[in-house]
All heavy atoms as TSV, in Angstrom:
chain	resi	resn	atom	element	x	y	z
A	1	MET	N	N	0.835	-1.219	-0.039
A	1	MET	CA	C	-0.006	-0.028	0.000
A	1	MET	C	C	0.848	1.220	0.016
A	1	MET	O	O	0.574	2.171	-0.744
A	1	MET	CB	C	-0.916	-0.058	1.244
A	1	MET	CG	C	-1.893	1.110	1.277
A	1	MET	SD	S	-3.347	0.773	0.247
A	1	MET	CE	C	-4.493	1.838	1.051
A	2	ASN	N	N	1.927	1.223	0.884
A	2	ASN	CA	C	2.817	2.447	0.971
A	2	ASN	C	C	3.588	2.694	-0.379
A	2	ASN	O	O	3.743	3.783	-0.757
A	2	ASN	CB	C	3.794	2.224	2.155
A	2	ASN	CG	C	4.489	3.544	2.453
A	2	ASN	OD1	O	4.026	4.602	2.189
A	2	ASN	ND2	N	5.586	3.391	3.148
A	3	ASN	N	N	3.918	1.549	-1.075
A	3	ASN	CA	C	4.579	1.615	-2.328
A	3	ASN	C	C	3.648	2.216	-3.410
A	3	ASN	O	O	4.138	2.995	-4.230
A	3	ASN	CB	C	5.072	0.210	-2.682
A	3	ASN	CG	C	6.090	0.356	-3.819
A	3	ASN	OD1	O	6.796	1.310	-3.889
A	3	ASN	ND2	N	6.256	-0.773	-4.551
A	4	ASP	N	N	2.403	1.854	-3.319
A	4	ASP	CA	C	1.435	2.449	-4.229
A	4	ASP	C	C	1.335	3.955	-4.119
A	4	ASP	O	O	1.293	4.698	-5.048
A	4	ASP	CB	C	0.029	1.864	-4.037
A	4	ASP	CG	C	-0.053	0.338	-4.550
A	4	ASP	OD1	O	0.802	0.020	-5.278
A	4	ASP	OD2	O	-1.023	-0.322	-4.188
A	5	ILE	N	N	1.337	4.398	-2.892
A	5	ILE	CA	C	1.253	5.914	-2.570
A	5	ILE	C	C	2.558	6.580	-3.120
A	5	ILE	O	O	2.478	7.615	-3.788
A	5	ILE	CB	C	1.060	6.083	-1.139
A	5	ILE	CG1	C	-0.354	5.662	-0.662
A	5	ILE	CG2	C	1.280	7.631	-0.764
A	5	ILE	CD1	C	-0.592	5.695	0.834
A	6	GLN	N	N	3.616	5.963	-2.960
A	6	GLN	CA	C	4.909	6.533	-3.457
A	6	GLN	C	C	4.959	6.581	-4.934
A	6	GLN	O	O	5.364	7.539	-5.550
A	6	GLN	CB	C	6.107	5.771	-2.911
A	6	GLN	CG	C	6.307	5.983	-1.490
A	6	GLN	CD	C	7.480	5.042	-0.985
A	6	GLN	OE1	O	7.830	4.056	-1.555
A	6	GLN	NE2	N	8.062	5.487	0.229
A	7	ASN	N	N	4.467	5.477	-5.579
A	7	ASN	CA	C	4.334	5.427	-7.083
A	7	ASN	C	C	3.411	6.567	-7.610
A	7	ASN	O	O	3.715	7.219	-8.619
A	7	ASN	CB	C	3.923	4.090	-7.551
A	7	ASN	CG	C	4.916	3.044	-7.365
A	7	ASN	OD1	O	6.168	3.366	-7.236
A	7	ASN	ND2	N	4.592	1.860	-7.391
A	8	ILE	N	N	2.295	6.678	-6.922
A	8	ILE	CA	C	1.265	7.806	-7.380
A	8	ILE	C	C	1.871	9.101	-7.166
A	8	ILE	O	O	1.811	10.033	-8.103
A	8	ILE	CB	C	0.037	7.622	-6.557
A	8	ILE	CG1	C	-0.735	6.293	-6.978
A	8	ILE	CG2	C	-0.863	8.750	-6.756
A	8	ILE	CD1	C	-1.951	6.007	-6.147
A	9	THR	N	N	2.504	9.433	-6.010
A	9	THR	CA	C	3.190	10.635	-5.810
A	9	THR	C	C	4.319	10.963	-6.838
A	9	THR	O	O	4.357	12.047	-7.321
A	9	THR	CB	C	3.720	10.610	-4.366
A	9	THR	OG1	O	2.763	10.457	-3.421
A	9	THR	CG2	C	4.450	12.029	-4.068
A	10	SER	N	N	5.084	9.923	-7.127
A	10	SER	CA	C	6.083	10.110	-8.112
A	10	SER	C	C	5.483	10.350	-9.436
A	10	SER	O	O	5.954	11.297	-10.211
A	10	SER	CB	C	6.931	8.818	-8.212
A	10	SER	OG	O	7.904	8.975	-9.202
A	11	ALA	N	N	4.436	9.722	-9.846
A	11	ALA	CA	C	3.734	9.913	-11.098
A	11	ALA	C	C	3.215	11.364	-11.224
A	11	ALA	O	O	3.311	12.040	-12.224
A	11	ALA	CB	C	2.614	8.908	-11.324
A	12	VAL	N	N	2.523	11.821	-10.197
A	12	VAL	CA	C	2.062	13.219	-10.103
A	12	VAL	C	C	3.176	14.165	-10.288
A	12	VAL	O	O	3.004	15.147	-11.027
A	12	VAL	CB	C	1.207	13.354	-8.748
A	12	VAL	CG1	C	0.948	14.818	-8.626
A	12	VAL	CG2	C	-0.034	12.554	-8.749
A	13	ASN	N	N	4.265	13.946	-9.636
A	13	ASN	CA	C	5.368	14.883	-9.712
A	13	ASN	C	C	5.959	14.986	-11.082
A	13	ASN	O	O	6.251	16.049	-11.649
A	13	ASN	CB	C	6.444	14.629	-8.775
A	13	ASN	CG	C	6.048	14.905	-7.327
A	13	ASN	OD1	O	5.215	15.784	-7.088
A	13	ASN	ND2	N	6.607	14.245	-6.370
A	14	VAL	N	N	6.070	13.815	-11.747
A	14	VAL	CA	C	6.565	13.740	-13.116
A	14	VAL	C	C	5.642	14.495	-14.185
A	14	VAL	O	O	6.044	15.245	-14.877
A	14	VAL	CB	C	6.820	12.275	-13.637
A	14	VAL	CG1	C	7.021	12.199	-15.097
A	14	VAL	CG2	C	7.927	11.654	-12.811
A	15	ILE	N	N	4.403	14.115	-13.964
A	15	ILE	CA	C	3.349	14.820	-14.845
A	15	ILE	C	C	3.326	16.275	-14.568
A	15	ILE	O	O	3.222	17.133	-15.566
A	15	ILE	CB	C	1.965	14.098	-14.710
A	15	ILE	CG1	C	2.036	12.694	-15.247
A	15	ILE	CG2	C	0.825	14.854	-15.352
A	15	ILE	CD1	C	0.833	11.840	-14.758
A	16	LYS	N	N	3.330	16.662	-13.334
A	16	LYS	CA	C	3.211	18.107	-12.935
A	16	LYS	C	C	4.380	18.894	-13.523
A	16	LYS	O	O	4.248	19.976	-14.145
A	16	LYS	CB	C	3.151	18.283	-11.421
A	16	LYS	CG	C	2.890	19.623	-10.940
A	16	LYS	CD	C	2.804	19.638	-9.420
A	16	LYS	CE	C	1.884	20.658	-8.908
A	16	LYS	NZ	N	1.738	20.655	-7.429
A	17	THR	N	N	5.612	18.331	-13.443
A	17	THR	CA	C	6.832	18.939	-13.968
A	17	THR	C	C	6.682	19.131	-15.502
A	17	THR	O	O	7.002	20.142	-16.017
A	17	THR	CB	C	7.977	18.122	-13.602
A	17	THR	OG1	O	8.179	18.140	-12.108
A	17	THR	CG2	C	9.270	18.762	-14.184
A	18	ALA	N	N	6.250	17.993	-16.192
A	18	ALA	CA	C	6.086	18.062	-17.606
A	18	ALA	C	C	5.110	19.155	-18.024
A	18	ALA	O	O	5.341	19.927	-18.988
A	18	ALA	CB	C	5.595	16.685	-18.113
A	19	ILE	N	N	4.028	19.367	-17.284
A	19	ILE	CA	C	3.016	20.363	-17.573
A	19	ILE	C	C	3.645	21.729	-17.404
A	19	ILE	O	O	3.470	22.639	-18.297
A	19	ILE	CB	C	1.756	20.160	-16.738
A	19	ILE	CG1	C	1.013	18.929	-17.160
A	19	ILE	CG2	C	0.806	21.398	-16.788
A	19	ILE	CD1	C	-0.164	18.530	-16.194
A	20	LEU	N	N	4.274	21.941	-16.319
A	20	LEU	CA	C	4.828	23.231	-15.972
A	20	LEU	C	C	5.911	23.632	-16.956
A	20	LEU	O	O	6.058	24.799	-17.442
A	20	LEU	CB	C	5.392	23.283	-14.638
A	20	LEU	CG	C	4.343	23.238	-13.469
A	20	LEU	CD1	C	5.031	23.135	-12.149
A	20	LEU	CD2	C	3.447	24.420	-13.515
A	21	GLN	N	N	6.759	22.662	-17.371
A	21	GLN	CA	C	7.845	22.927	-18.427
A	21	GLN	C	C	7.159	23.206	-19.737
A	21	GLN	O	O	7.703	24.123	-20.458
A	21	GLN	CB	C	8.741	21.711	-18.493
A	21	GLN	CG	C	9.704	21.570	-17.284
A	21	GLN	CD	C	10.496	20.306	-17.380
A	21	GLN	OE1	O	10.221	19.382	-18.153
A	21	GLN	NE2	N	11.600	20.274	-16.529
A	22	SER	N	N	6.177	22.550	-20.119
A	22	SER	CA	C	5.561	22.795	-21.425
A	22	SER	C	C	4.827	24.205	-21.438
A	22	SER	O	O	4.911	24.978	-22.423
A	22	SER	CB	C	4.417	21.710	-21.640
A	22	SER	OG	O	3.764	21.968	-22.873
A	23	GLN	N	N	4.273	24.499	-20.249
A	23	GLN	CA	C	3.643	25.899	-20.113
A	23	GLN	C	C	4.659	26.954	-20.263
A	23	GLN	O	O	4.422	27.997	-20.932
A	23	GLN	CB	C	2.870	25.970	-18.819
A	23	GLN	CG	C	1.521	25.175	-18.808
A	23	GLN	CD	C	0.898	25.348	-17.415
A	23	GLN	OE1	O	1.599	25.450	-16.372
A	23	GLN	NE2	N	-0.343	25.052	-17.399
A	24	ALA	N	N	5.843	26.732	-19.686
A	24	ALA	CA	C	6.847	27.723	-19.764
A	24	ALA	C	C	7.386	27.900	-21.133
A	24	ALA	O	O	7.695	28.997	-21.661
A	24	ALA	CB	C	8.019	27.362	-18.801
A	25	ARG	N	N	7.495	26.749	-21.829
A	25	ARG	CA	C	8.064	26.830	-23.389
A	25	ARG	C	C	6.966	27.545	-24.144
A	25	ARG	O	O	7.333	28.321	-25.056
A	25	ARG	CB	C	8.320	25.402	-23.769
A	25	ARG	CG	C	9.623	24.807	-23.230
A	25	ARG	CD	C	9.932	23.519	-24.053
A	25	ARG	NE	N	8.964	22.586	-24.112
A	25	ARG	CZ	C	8.648	21.647	-23.191
A	25	ARG	NH1	N	9.471	21.485	-22.138
A	25	ARG	NH2	N	7.693	20.742	-23.306
A	26	ALA	N	N	5.726	27.214	-23.879
A	26	ALA	CA	C	4.672	27.894	-24.680
A	26	ALA	C	C	4.660	29.384	-24.482
A	26	ALA	O	O	4.543	30.259	-25.447
A	26	ALA	CB	C	3.306	27.218	-24.376
A	27	ALA	N	N	4.752	29.759	-23.212
A	27	ALA	CA	C	4.742	31.238	-22.888
A	27	ALA	C	C	5.974	31.946	-23.517
A	27	ALA	O	O	5.909	33.071	-24.047
A	27	ALA	CB	C	4.804	31.441	-21.350
A	28	LYS	N	N	7.149	31.268	-23.559
A	28	LYS	CA	C	8.350	31.860	-24.160
A	28	LYS	C	C	8.115	32.028	-25.679
A	28	LYS	O	O	8.491	33.023	-26.277
A	28	LYS	CB	C	9.537	30.935	-23.965
A	28	LYS	CG	C	10.774	31.499	-24.428
A	28	LYS	CD	C	11.980	30.567	-24.118
A	28	LYS	CE	C	13.298	31.059	-24.819
A	28	LYS	NZ	N	14.450	30.098	-24.557
A	29	ALA	N	N	7.552	30.927	-26.338
A	29	ALA	CA	C	7.310	30.997	-27.718
A	29	ALA	C	C	6.336	32.128	-28.095
A	29	ALA	O	O	6.400	32.857	-29.033
A	29	ALA	CB	C	6.751	29.686	-28.262
A	30	VAL	N	N	5.253	32.323	-27.255
A	30	VAL	CA	C	4.236	33.419	-27.448
A	30	VAL	C	C	4.985	34.774	-27.392
A	30	VAL	O	O	4.789	35.689	-28.231
A	30	VAL	CB	C	3.085	33.252	-26.511
A	30	VAL	CG1	C	2.220	34.465	-26.498
A	30	VAL	CG2	C	2.272	32.024	-26.955
A	31	ASN	N	N	5.768	34.880	-26.342
A	31	ASN	CA	C	6.407	36.205	-26.099
A	31	ASN	C	C	7.382	36.537	-27.311
A	31	ASN	O	O	7.461	37.681	-27.722
A	31	ASN	CB	C	7.220	36.144	-24.810
A	31	ASN	CG	C	6.333	36.186	-23.685
A	31	ASN	OD1	O	5.153	36.632	-23.749
A	31	ASN	ND2	N	6.910	35.701	-22.436
A	32	GLN	N	N	8.115	35.507	-27.826
A	32	GLN	CA	C	8.972	35.746	-28.898
A	32	GLN	C	C	8.256	36.152	-30.203
A	32	GLN	O	O	8.570	36.968	-30.899
A	32	GLN	CB	C	9.806	34.443	-29.288
A	32	GLN	CG	C	10.888	34.153	-28.255
A	32	GLN	CD	C	11.582	32.848	-28.479
A	32	GLN	OE1	O	10.989	31.854	-29.105
A	32	GLN	NE2	N	12.820	32.719	-27.992
A	33	GLU	N	N	7.085	35.510	-30.410
A	33	GLU	CA	C	6.305	35.786	-31.593
A	33	GLU	C	C	5.707	37.211	-31.474
A	33	GLU	O	O	5.656	38.022	-32.428
A	33	GLU	CB	C	5.143	34.761	-31.739
A	33	GLU	CG	C	4.297	34.927	-32.971
A	33	GLU	CD	C	5.175	34.688	-34.202
A	33	GLU	OE1	O	6.105	33.929	-34.233
A	33	GLU	OE2	O	4.866	35.341	-35.267
A	34	MET	N	N	5.222	37.591	-30.257
A	34	MET	CA	C	4.621	38.893	-30.086
A	34	MET	C	C	5.711	39.997	-30.276
A	34	MET	O	O	5.495	41.025	-30.857
A	34	MET	CB	C	3.970	39.099	-28.740
A	34	MET	CG	C	2.830	38.160	-28.492
A	34	MET	SD	S	1.466	38.465	-29.757
A	34	MET	CE	C	1.005	40.087	-29.259
A	35	LEU	N	N	6.894	39.702	-29.709
A	35	LEU	CA	C	8.009	40.639	-29.900
A	35	LEU	C	C	8.370	40.861	-31.403
A	35	LEU	O	O	8.585	41.977	-31.863
A	35	LEU	CB	C	9.256	40.175	-29.182
A	35	LEU	CG	C	10.469	41.105	-29.201
A	35	LEU	CD1	C	10.138	42.447	-28.511
A	35	LEU	CD2	C	11.647	40.400	-28.396
A	36	ALA	N	N	8.422	39.756	-32.165
A	36	ALA	CA	C	8.684	39.873	-33.585
A	36	ALA	C	C	7.558	40.598	-34.297
A	36	ALA	O	O	7.854	41.404	-35.192
A	36	ALA	CB	C	8.815	38.429	-34.118
A	37	LEU	N	N	6.325	40.407	-33.890
A	37	LEU	CA	C	5.268	41.072	-34.525
A	37	LEU	C	C	5.342	42.678	-34.286
A	37	LEU	O	O	5.240	43.414	-35.275
A	37	LEU	CB	C	3.865	40.652	-33.969
A	37	LEU	CG	C	2.696	41.448	-34.358
A	37	LEU	CD1	C	2.371	41.373	-35.822
A	37	LEU	CD2	C	1.459	40.987	-33.574
A	38	TYR	N	N	5.513	43.029	-33.090
A	38	TYR	CA	C	5.603	44.411	-32.694
A	38	TYR	C	C	6.846	45.117	-33.392
A	38	TYR	O	O	6.785	46.263	-33.842
A	38	TYR	CB	C	5.602	44.705	-31.219
A	38	TYR	CG	C	4.310	44.277	-30.575
A	38	TYR	CD1	C	4.286	43.639	-29.321
A	38	TYR	CD2	C	3.105	44.464	-31.185
A	38	TYR	CE1	C	3.052	43.232	-28.789
A	38	TYR	CE2	C	1.900	44.156	-30.640
A	38	TYR	CZ	C	1.923	43.429	-29.395
A	38	TYR	OH	O	0.746	43.130	-28.798
A	39	TYR	N	N	7.959	44.289	-33.452
A	39	TYR	CA	C	9.137	44.916	-34.123
A	39	TYR	C	C	8.779	45.097	-35.502
A	39	TYR	O	O	9.237	46.220	-36.075
A	39	TYR	CB	C	10.336	43.953	-33.929
A	39	TYR	CG	C	11.590	44.426	-34.527
A	39	TYR	CD1	C	12.346	45.416	-33.913
A	39	TYR	CD2	C	11.996	43.920	-35.794
A	39	TYR	CE1	C	13.538	45.839	-34.562
A	39	TYR	CE2	C	13.167	44.344	-36.349
A	39	TYR	CZ	C	13.932	45.351	-35.736
A	39	TYR	OH	O	15.097	45.709	-36.287
A	40	GLY	N	N	8.177	44.166	-36.201
A	40	GLY	CA	C	7.845	44.292	-37.639
A	40	GLY	C	C	6.943	45.399	-37.910
A	40	GLY	O	O	7.047	46.258	-38.851
A	41	ILE	N	N	5.931	45.644	-36.990
A	41	ILE	CA	C	5.016	46.697	-37.065
A	41	ILE	C	C	5.720	48.132	-36.981
A	41	ILE	O	O	5.512	49.016	-37.721
A	41	ILE	CB	C	3.918	46.611	-36.038
A	41	ILE	CG1	C	2.949	45.441	-36.428
A	41	ILE	CG2	C	3.023	47.984	-35.994
A	41	ILE	CD1	C	1.951	45.105	-35.415
A	42	GLY	N	N	6.626	48.154	-35.971
A	42	GLY	CA	C	7.394	49.356	-35.758
A	42	GLY	C	C	8.263	49.684	-37.025
A	42	GLY	O	O	8.304	50.769	-37.391
A	43	ARG	N	N	8.861	48.651	-37.622
A	43	ARG	CA	C	9.721	48.870	-38.811
A	43	ARG	C	C	8.848	49.382	-39.938
A	43	ARG	O	O	9.198	50.276	-40.738
A	43	ARG	CB	C	10.366	47.599	-39.156
A	43	ARG	CG	C	11.585	47.290	-38.384
A	43	ARG	CD	C	12.399	46.093	-38.791
A	43	ARG	NE	N	12.315	45.901	-40.233
A	43	ARG	CZ	C	12.655	44.758	-40.893
A	43	ARG	NH1	N	13.079	43.736	-40.087
A	43	ARG	NH2	N	12.570	44.658	-42.135
A	44	PHE	N	N	7.619	48.804	-40.127
A	44	PHE	CA	C	6.741	49.141	-41.156
A	44	PHE	C	C	6.314	50.624	-41.036
A	44	PHE	O	O	6.371	51.392	-41.939
A	44	PHE	CB	C	5.538	48.225	-41.140
A	44	PHE	CG	C	4.464	48.639	-42.181
A	44	PHE	CD1	C	4.540	48.304	-43.535
A	44	PHE	CD2	C	3.362	49.306	-41.808
A	44	PHE	CE1	C	3.647	48.662	-44.420
A	44	PHE	CE2	C	2.338	49.650	-42.668
A	44	PHE	CZ	C	2.485	49.354	-44.129
A	45	ILE	N	N	5.939	50.974	-39.836
A	45	ILE	CA	C	5.516	52.361	-39.551
A	45	ILE	C	C	6.619	53.352	-39.779
A	45	ILE	O	O	6.428	54.388	-40.384
A	45	ILE	CB	C	4.831	52.492	-38.134
A	45	ILE	CG1	C	3.506	51.731	-38.114
A	45	ILE	CG2	C	4.696	53.968	-37.759
A	45	ILE	CD1	C	2.836	51.656	-36.747
A	46	SER	N	N	7.831	53.020	-39.199
A	46	SER	CA	C	8.929	53.908	-39.299
A	46	SER	C	C	9.266	54.086	-40.897
A	46	SER	O	O	9.579	55.269	-41.228
A	46	SER	CB	C	10.094	53.193	-38.638
A	46	SER	OG	O	11.258	54.024	-38.694
A	47	ALA	N	N	9.396	53.038	-41.602
A	47	ALA	CA	C	9.699	53.179	-43.044
A	47	ALA	C	C	8.634	54.087	-43.708
A	47	ALA	O	O	9.047	54.898	-44.558
A	47	ALA	CB	C	9.829	51.825	-43.690
A	48	ASN	N	N	7.372	53.769	-43.477
A	48	ASN	CA	C	6.349	54.601	-44.145
A	48	ASN	C	C	6.361	56.033	-43.700
A	48	ASN	O	O	5.885	56.938	-44.368
A	48	ASN	CB	C	4.968	53.899	-43.995
A	48	ASN	CG	C	4.855	52.724	-44.904
A	48	ASN	OD1	O	4.782	52.852	-46.125
A	48	ASN	ND2	N	4.961	51.463	-44.393
A	49	THR	N	N	6.656	56.294	-42.464
A	49	THR	CA	C	6.707	57.657	-41.882
A	49	THR	C	C	7.776	58.434	-42.632
A	49	THR	O	O	7.621	59.575	-43.025
A	49	THR	CB	C	6.908	57.645	-40.422
A	49	THR	OG1	O	5.849	56.919	-39.819
A	49	THR	CG2	C	6.896	59.074	-39.849
A	50	ARG	N	N	8.932	57.791	-42.822
A	50	ARG	CA	C	10.043	58.454	-43.526
A	50	ARG	C	C	9.856	58.549	-45.000
A	50	ARG	O	O	10.091	59.600	-45.571
A	50	ARG	CB	C	11.391	57.660	-43.250
A	50	ARG	CG	C	12.047	58.028	-41.968
A	50	ARG	CD	C	13.366	57.362	-41.838
A	50	ARG	NE	N	13.183	56.046	-41.120
A	50	ARG	CZ	C	13.363	54.874	-41.523
A	50	ARG	NH1	N	13.890	54.721	-42.772
A	50	ARG	NH2	N	13.190	53.853	-40.854
A	51	ASN	N	N	9.376	57.510	-45.673
A	51	ASN	CA	C	9.412	57.462	-47.087
A	51	ASN	C	C	8.077	57.986	-47.704
A	51	ASN	O	O	8.039	58.375	-48.895
A	51	ASN	CB	C	9.544	55.981	-47.586
A	51	ASN	CG	C	10.953	55.421	-47.186
A	51	ASN	OD1	O	11.789	56.196	-46.989
A	51	ASN	ND2	N	11.017	54.082	-46.999
A	52	ARG	N	N	7.089	57.962	-46.980
A	52	ARG	CA	C	5.736	58.448	-47.554
A	52	ARG	C	C	5.227	59.661	-46.822
A	52	ARG	O	O	4.046	60.002	-47.079
A	52	ARG	CB	C	4.741	57.315	-47.551
A	52	ARG	CG	C	5.244	56.181	-48.375
A	52	ARG	CD	C	4.072	55.052	-48.478
A	52	ARG	NE	N	4.664	53.925	-49.191
A	52	ARG	CZ	C	4.074	52.812	-49.193
A	52	ARG	NH1	N	2.979	52.564	-48.538
A	52	ARG	NH2	N	4.482	51.841	-49.927
A	53	ASN	N	N	5.968	60.215	-45.987
A	53	ASN	CA	C	5.576	61.410	-45.259
A	53	ASN	C	C	4.278	61.244	-44.471
A	53	ASN	O	O	3.458	62.094	-44.531
A	53	ASN	CB	C	5.535	62.566	-46.184
A	53	ASN	CG	C	6.838	62.991	-46.812
A	53	ASN	OD1	O	7.848	62.907	-46.164
A	53	ASN	ND2	N	6.828	63.281	-48.100
A	54	TRP	N	N	4.122	60.043	-43.859
A	54	TRP	CA	C	3.009	59.884	-42.979
A	54	TRP	C	C	3.133	60.771	-41.817
A	54	TRP	O	O	4.265	60.897	-41.252
A	54	TRP	CB	C	2.932	58.484	-42.497
A	54	TRP	CG	C	2.439	57.359	-43.377
A	54	TRP	CD1	C	2.114	57.501	-44.711
A	54	TRP	CD2	C	2.240	56.002	-43.097
A	54	TRP	NE1	N	1.735	56.344	-45.157
A	54	TRP	CE2	C	1.787	55.401	-44.239
A	54	TRP	CE3	C	2.409	55.254	-41.972
A	54	TRP	CZ2	C	1.465	54.064	-44.290
A	54	TRP	CZ3	C	2.076	53.933	-41.914
A	54	TRP	CH2	C	1.621	53.318	-43.168
A	55	GLY	N	N	2.038	61.391	-41.444
A	55	GLY	CA	C	2.076	62.286	-40.243
A	55	GLY	C	C	1.156	61.709	-39.218
A	55	GLY	O	O	0.639	60.568	-39.249
A	56	LYS	N	N	0.964	62.499	-38.140
A	56	LYS	CA	C	0.159	62.076	-37.104
A	56	LYS	C	C	-1.298	61.748	-37.483
A	56	LYS	O	O	-1.936	60.903	-36.901
A	56	LYS	CB	C	0.078	63.162	-35.994
A	56	LYS	CG	C	1.310	63.347	-35.232
A	56	LYS	CD	C	1.226	64.379	-34.137
A	56	LYS	CE	C	2.471	64.493	-33.392
A	56	LYS	NZ	N	2.368	65.503	-32.287
A	57	GLY	N	N	-1.759	62.426	-38.536
A	57	GLY	CA	C	-3.154	62.171	-38.933
A	57	GLY	C	C	-3.357	60.777	-39.523
A	57	GLY	O	O	-4.308	60.141	-39.264
A	58	VAL	N	N	-2.372	60.306	-40.344
A	58	VAL	CA	C	-2.404	59.001	-40.933
A	58	VAL	C	C	-2.200	57.928	-39.846
A	58	VAL	O	O	-3.029	57.008	-39.862
A	58	VAL	CB	C	-1.302	58.839	-41.974
A	58	VAL	CG1	C	-1.204	57.349	-42.489
A	58	VAL	CG2	C	-1.516	59.825	-43.155
A	59	LEU	N	N	-1.353	58.161	-38.930
A	59	LEU	CA	C	-1.163	57.263	-37.819
A	59	LEU	C	C	-2.436	57.204	-36.904
A	59	LEU	O	O	-2.811	56.026	-36.536
A	59	LEU	CB	C	0.055	57.578	-37.028
A	59	LEU	CG	C	1.363	57.477	-37.721
A	59	LEU	CD1	C	2.546	57.890	-36.901
A	59	LEU	CD2	C	1.641	56.056	-38.295
A	60	ALA	N	N	-3.038	58.271	-36.770
A	60	ALA	CA	C	-4.283	58.347	-35.934
A	60	ALA	C	C	-5.388	57.525	-36.665
A	60	ALA	O	O	-6.115	56.767	-36.021
A	60	ALA	CB	C	-4.693	59.662	-35.594
A	61	GLN	N	N	-5.488	57.691	-37.980
A	61	GLN	CA	C	-6.519	56.985	-38.654
A	61	GLN	C	C	-6.197	55.483	-38.742
A	61	GLN	O	O	-7.240	54.603	-38.567
A	61	GLN	CB	C	-6.574	57.419	-40.197
A	61	GLN	CG	C	-7.148	58.838	-40.342
A	61	GLN	CD	C	-7.107	59.217	-41.794
A	61	GLN	OE1	O	-7.033	58.462	-42.714
A	61	GLN	NE2	N	-7.106	60.580	-42.018
A	62	ILE	N	N	-5.008	55.054	-38.856
A	62	ILE	CA	C	-4.663	53.601	-38.847
A	62	ILE	C	C	-4.949	53.079	-37.501
A	62	ILE	O	O	-5.660	52.070	-37.318
A	62	ILE	CB	C	-3.205	53.393	-39.218
A	62	ILE	CG1	C	-2.854	53.744	-40.640
A	62	ILE	CG2	C	-2.751	51.993	-38.831
A	62	ILE	CD1	C	-1.443	53.795	-41.020
A	63	SER	N	N	-4.601	53.765	-36.497
A	63	SER	CA	C	-4.875	53.345	-35.069
A	63	SER	C	C	-6.349	53.220	-34.815
A	63	SER	O	O	-6.778	52.153	-34.197
A	63	SER	CB	C	-4.269	54.346	-34.079
A	63	SER	OG	O	-4.495	53.992	-32.707
A	64	GLU	N	N	-7.163	54.127	-35.277
A	64	GLU	CA	C	-8.535	54.086	-35.110
A	64	GLU	C	C	-9.205	52.880	-35.752
A	64	GLU	O	O	-10.040	52.129	-35.256
A	64	GLU	CB	C	-9.188	55.361	-35.511
A	64	GLU	CG	C	-10.743	55.418	-35.316
A	64	GLU	CD	C	-11.172	55.276	-33.893
A	64	GLU	OE1	O	-10.508	55.787	-33.023
A	64	GLU	OE2	O	-12.218	54.577	-33.658
A	65	ARG	N	N	-8.756	52.594	-37.019
A	65	ARG	CA	C	-9.354	51.542	-37.796
A	65	ARG	C	C	-8.893	50.182	-37.182
A	65	ARG	O	O	-9.682	49.223	-37.121
A	65	ARG	CB	C	-8.849	51.563	-39.237
A	65	ARG	CG	C	-9.507	52.666	-39.917
A	65	ARG	CD	C	-9.182	52.562	-41.429
A	65	ARG	NE	N	-9.848	53.688	-42.102
A	65	ARG	CZ	C	-9.735	53.731	-43.450
A	65	ARG	NH1	N	-9.247	52.847	-44.173
A	65	ARG	NH2	N	-10.426	54.746	-44.081
A	66	LEU	N	N	-7.635	50.112	-36.609
A	66	LEU	CA	C	-7.340	48.863	-35.963
A	66	LEU	C	C	-8.116	48.510	-34.767
A	66	LEU	O	O	-8.346	47.395	-34.320
A	66	LEU	CB	C	-5.782	48.877	-35.625
A	66	LEU	CG	C	-4.801	48.775	-36.871
A	66	LEU	CD1	C	-3.402	49.017	-36.363
A	66	LEU	CD2	C	-4.931	47.448	-37.502
A	67	ARG	N	N	-8.464	49.636	-34.034
A	67	ARG	CA	C	-9.243	49.441	-32.751
A	67	ARG	C	C	-10.696	48.971	-33.083
A	67	ARG	O	O	-11.235	48.425	-32.231
A	67	ARG	CB	C	-9.171	50.760	-31.942
A	67	ARG	CG	C	-8.004	50.869	-31.141
A	67	ARG	CD	C	-8.079	52.129	-30.248
A	67	ARG	NE	N	-8.079	53.293	-31.058
A	67	ARG	CZ	C	-7.398	54.354	-30.823
A	67	ARG	NH1	N	-6.841	54.503	-29.738
A	67	ARG	NH2	N	-7.377	55.356	-31.673
A	68	SER	N	N	-11.160	49.364	-34.207
A	68	SER	CA	C	-12.605	49.097	-34.483
A	68	SER	C	C	-12.764	47.753	-35.122
A	68	SER	O	O	-11.945	46.929	-35.289
A	68	SER	CB	C	-13.285	50.150	-35.418
A	68	SER	OG	O	-12.539	50.252	-36.661
């Protein structure tokens, strides 16, 4: 009986560790993807602001449309 409890406790610990490690890897991947997205958006806006003379009005319109 005592050996069964130890086996169950061990199994729970192994599974719990696997879940937590997987969650940490998933969070890291999401953070990397979001960082890449925001960096790309910033580069796009910066390039268009310089090359196409976008001003505050254009950026405000883009921002408003993205929010809606």
